[in-house]
C-alpha positions as CSV (number, residue, x, y, z in Angstrom):
1,X,-7.3,39.4,3.0
2,X,-4.9,37.3,1.3
3,X,-4.2,33.8,2.6
4,X,0.0,34.0,3.7
5,X,1.8,31.2,2.0
6,X,3.4,29.2,5.0
7,X,7.5,29.5,4.4
8,X,7.9,25.1,5.5
9,X,5.4,23.6,3.1
10,X,6.5,26.0,0.4
11,X,10.5,24.8,1.0
12,X,9.2,21.7,1.1
13,X,7.2,21.9,-1.9
14,X,9.7,22.7,-3.8
15,X,12.3,20.2,-2.3
16,X,9.8,17.8,-3.7
17,X,10.3,19.3,-7.2
18,X,13.6,19.4,-6.9
19,X,14.4,15.9,-5.5
20,X,11.7,14.2,-8.7
21,X,13.7,15.7,-11.4
22,X,17.2,14.4,-9.7
23,X,15.5,10.8,-9.5
24,X,14.2,10.6,-12.8
25,X,17.8,12.1,-13.9
26,X,19.8,9.2,-11.8
27,X,17.0,6.6,-13.3
28,X,17.9,7.8,-16.9
29,X,21.2,7.8,-16.8
30,X,21.7,4.5,-14.2
31,X,18.4,2.9,-14.6
32,X,15.3,2.2,-12.0
33,X,18.0,-0.1,-10.2
34,X,20.5,1.3,-9.8
35,X,21.8,2.8,-5.6
36,X,21.8,6.5,-6.4
37,X,18.4,6.0,-7.8
38,X,16.8,3.6,-5.5
39,X,18.3,6.1,-2.4
40,X,16.8,9.1,-4.1
41,X,13.2,7.8,-4.6
42,X,14.4,6.4,-0.4
43,X,14.6,10.1,0.1
44,X,11.9,11.5,-2.6
45,X,10.1,9.1,-0.3
46,X,10.5,10.4,2.8
47,X,9.6,14.5,1.7
48,X,6.4,13.2,0.6
49,X,5.8,11.5,3.6
50,X,6.3,15.1,6.1
51,X,4.4,17.1,3.3
52,X,1.7,13.7,4.0
53,X,1.6,14.7,8.0
């Protein structure tokens, strides 16, 4: 029997990967303490917390 991928988890994992890439780009471009990078990091934290629960 094949296990079906649950759509919300799949979408959440994809969103996490996209947000990680965005944060790396922002950190490289503007620095790690820039408000845009920190905001993105907080959004990534939120996504990771959702995945953990």
